[in-house]
C-alpha positions, 0 to 999 in steps of 0.5 A: 242701699237706699237710706233715709235721713230723717232729722228734726231734733230742732227748729229744723225739721228734715228727710233726705234720700240717698242711694248709697251715698249719693244724695237723690232727693231732700227736703228741709224747712225750719218749722220752730213748732209743727215738727209732727204733723209736717214730718211723714208728709215730707217723707212722704214727698220723696221718691218712692215716698222715701222708701228705704233699705235703712234709716238713720234719725238724729238720737239728740240732744235738741226739742225733746218733742222734736226728738221723740217725734224723729225715733218714732217715726223712723222706729214704724216705717223701718216697721213696715218697710222692714228697714234698719234702723239706726240713731246719731247724734245731732251734734255729729251731724252739725260736726259732720258740716264743718268738713267742707271743703276740708275736715278742721277742728270745731265747737258745736254750740247748739240751743238747749233750751232755758237760756243755755248751749249745748256745746261739744267738742271735736277735734279735727279727724272728726273724735269728740274730745269732752261728752255734751254738756248743758251749759250756761253761755259764760261756762260755756266761753270756757270749754269751747277749745276752738277756733271754728264755732258751729251750730244755732248758737255759733255766733253769739258764744263766738262774740262772747268770747270775742277772739275772733272767731269763726261763727258758722250759723248750722243747723243739723240738716238730714239732707247732708246725712251722707256725711256721717261715718258709719262709726257715727251710727246706732242701733240702740235709739235712746234718746239724748236729752242733755239735760234733764226734762223742763215736767218733772213727776208728779208726787203721790202724797201718802 
C-alpha cells in the first residue's frame, strides 16, 4: 500500500511517498512562510504526483496556519483519490526521529509562539507521559524529565536547565513518517493547537 505523508505544521514543509514502510521519494524545505504555495507543488513532484492509498498528515501543535494548510490538502487529496486520511501529533514525529539508532526516553520541545515552548515527555517505550503543554521557558524547564531533549527549541531548553542534557535540533519531517507506529494515527482530523488562538472573536455589542 502506498502512503503519502504531509507535514507543514512548523517552519519545515515536507511531503514523502512510501511503499509500505519503504520511502520512495520525499521533499523537505525549511520555508518559514509560504507553505500554502509550496505544499501542493511539492507533492506533485513525487512519483505519480504523490498518489497514494493512504495519507497521513500532522495535526499540530505548531503554526495555526500551517496545521490548517496540511489538513486541508490531505482532505482534498483523500477525496480526489478515494484514499484513507489519518492524522498524527507533530511532537510524535519528532519523538520517533530520536529512536535512531535505538529507542530512548525523550522530552520534545518545539517553538510554541509568543515566547513559549510546546513541551511533552515520552517514555523509552514511546508512550506519552503527559499531554502537550504550551509553557514559558522557565515552566518548561521544570517539567522536562529526560536527559535527551529534541525539537527546534531543544538547545535553548537544555541551556536553560544547564545539567549537560543532550539536545537534538530536529524538525518534524514527513520523510520519517514510516517511523510512526500505527497506534499513533487517528481518523479524527481535529487540529491540535496546544494553546488558544491568537485572534479573538469580536464581541457584538447589543
